[in-house]
N, C-alpha and C positions, 0 to 999 in steps of 0.2 A: 866576545862583548855576548850576553845572553838575549837570547829571542824574546820580543815583546809579547807578552799574553794578548789574545784576540779579547775583545771586552763582548761580556754576553749581555743577552737582555732577555729575561723571561716572557714576556708580554710579546716580542718581536719574535719568539719562537716559536710561539703561541700561531702568532698570525702565519708563519711560514707552514706549520702542521697543517693549519687547516687549509693553506692553498693548496699544499701535494693531496688532500684527501680529494678536493673540489676536480682538481688536474685528474686524479683517478679517476672520480663519479663520472665525467665527462670523458675521459678517455672510453672507459666500459661502456657505456651508452654508444659511443660511435662504432663501438666493434662488433656492437649485435645489432649494427645495420647490415639486412641482407643483401639491399642491391650493391656489389660492388662500386658502380661510378659514384652513387651518390656519398660510400662510406670512402674512397678515396677523397671525393671534393671537402668532404669534413674533416677530414687528417690532414689533409694541405691547410684550410684553415687553423684549425687550431695548432698546428705546428708554432706558428707566432707566440701563441701562449705558451706553451710547453717550454721554448726558448727562454722566454722572459722570467718564470719560474726556475728554470735552473740557473739562469743567471745570480737571480735572486738568493737563491739556496747556494749555489758556489762560492758567493761574495761572502754571504754570513759565516761559512764554511772556512773560509781563508782568512779573512779579515775581520769576523764576528762584526757586531754593530757600529758603523761608522756613520759617517754624514752622507755619504750614498742611500745607505739604504732604505731611508723613507723614500724614496725617491725612485729605487727599484721595484719597493713592494707597490707604488704607486702607477708603476708604467705597467706592472704586471696585471692589477686590477682592470687598468683601464683596456690590456690587450683582453682581457678574459669578456668585461661587459661589450667590448665590440663584436668579439665572437657572440655571444649571448644576442646580441640585437640585431644579426645579421643573420644567425641560424638556428632554427627550432631546434631544441635538443629534448 
């Protein structure tokens, strides 16, 4: 039986790429913090955002654009916005 091709979506891929760049930027800023205790606090708080991004990216790479894709993107954005509202970066 032939393997089903995953459905691609260029606009969604752009959103994932943009999300990746946002995660990388915030991580770079966190790693620039000199105080180790503060840096650890920020990393621990940002881990949820990184997890949501990895879940979003992994789902798209494995299954392509599907019914869960938009929900995963919303969950990532909510986690990112929550981090930004609680931590000054």
